[in-house]
N, C-alpha and C positions, 0 to 999 in steps of 0.2 A: 424107664429112662428118659432123661432129658436129651433132645434130639433138635439140633439146630437146623433149619432148612432155609435156603436161599436158592433164589432164581434169577437168572439175569431175564432180559426182555424176550428172548427165544425160549428159556426154559419154562416160562409160564404154562406152556402147554401141558405139563405134566402136574402143575401145582395142584390142583383140586384133588386130583386121585392119590397125590402123596400124602397131603395133609390129612384125607379122609383115612387112608390106610393107618397113618401114624394114630389118629384118634381110635380107630376100631381096635388097634393091638394094645391099646392103654397107655401110650407114649406121651410123655408131655413135651409139646413143641415150643421152641423159641424161634419164631418167624421172623426172618430177616428181610421179608420181601423178596422180589417185587411181585405186584399182584396185577400188572398189565403190561401189555406190548410195547405202550408208549407212556413216558418218554423213555428212548432206550437207555438201558443201564449195562456198563461193561461189566463182563465177568470177573475182571481182577479186582474190581471193587467189591462184589460179593464174596469172592475166595478170601480176601482179606477179613471180612466181617465174619464169615464163618470160623476161619482159623483162630480169630482171637476170640470168639465164642467158646471154642473147644479148649483152647490152651488156656484160656481164661477161668476155666471151671463152670461157665455158664451151662455149658452142654457137655455130654459125655462123649457123643460122636455127632457128626453132620451129615447131611445129604444137600449136595450142591448140584444145580441142574442149569447147563447151557444148552446152545444148539447141538455141539458135537460131544461134549464131555471132556474133550482134550484140553481145551484151552483152561477150563475150570480145573482140572487135576494140574496142570503145569503150574498156574497161580497159586493154587492152595498149598502147593509143596515147597513155596517160597516162604511160607509163614514156619520159623522154627517150631519143632514139635509137632507138626502136621504130618501125616502119612496118608495121603490122598491117591486115589485111583479111579480112572475110568473103567467101570465094570459094565459089560452088557451081557454077561451071563452068569448063571447063579452061582457056579463052581468058584468063579473069580470072586464073586461077592463075599461068599463066605470064607473061602480060603484067605483071602486077604487078610481078613481079622484072624482067622485061627493061627497063621504062620507069619504074618507081618504086623501083625496089631494095627490094621487099617483103622484109621479114625474119621475118615471123611469119604464118603462114596460119592463120586461123580458120575452123572448119567448125562445123555444126551438126547434132548427132546425131538432132535430131528433124524435120528437114529434109531430109537427105540420107541414103542407104543407104550401107552399108559398101564395094560395088563403086565407086559415084562417088567416095567418100571416098579409096580407093587410087588412081584416075585423078588426083585433084586433087593428092595429095601427090606422085606422080611428076612431074606437070607443074611443079610449084613448084620441087622440088628439081634437076629437070634444067634449069632457066632460070637464065641468066645475066644480070646487069645490062649493057646495051649499052654504057654510057658514051658514047653520043652527046652532043653539045654541048648540045641543049635538055633533055635528061634531066637531065644534071649540074647544068644552069642552074637547073631546077626543084627539086632537091634542096638546092641552095644555098639557095634561097629558104626552104624549108621548115625546114631546118636554122637559118636567121636569124630566122624566126618562132617556132621553139621557144624559142631563147635570149631573145629580146625579151619573150616572153610569161611565161617563167618567171621574169623579174624584175618583174614587174608587182605 
């Protein structure tokens, strides 16, 4: 699977382990940076880049890391077609894909350590959307809401 990854200046703490894990699992990585804490890079910029990579077909899913994961998720969800969530437990990381067709996993480098980040990435990438009737119906409502509100 092609996976886009992006880190802001605080997210780089998890960068090496996330990239190593993706490689060990055999995934192709679309690396959108950053690689260092300086200069500071704002998470909305990385959220936009990862959102465009996923919606543009450059990647199937994305992993976005900032300090808390919160800002990254908020910003990524502003990109039409992106369903991003901050997950700091494995249940949410896989269930978000299975029930909500989550396509961007957001992590907080100041909240979780590298070992948990790796577990979350594994759970997120191993999960598949269930395509159950109720989940499809809910996604259709989200897509309709997104279209209606973008014309406001």
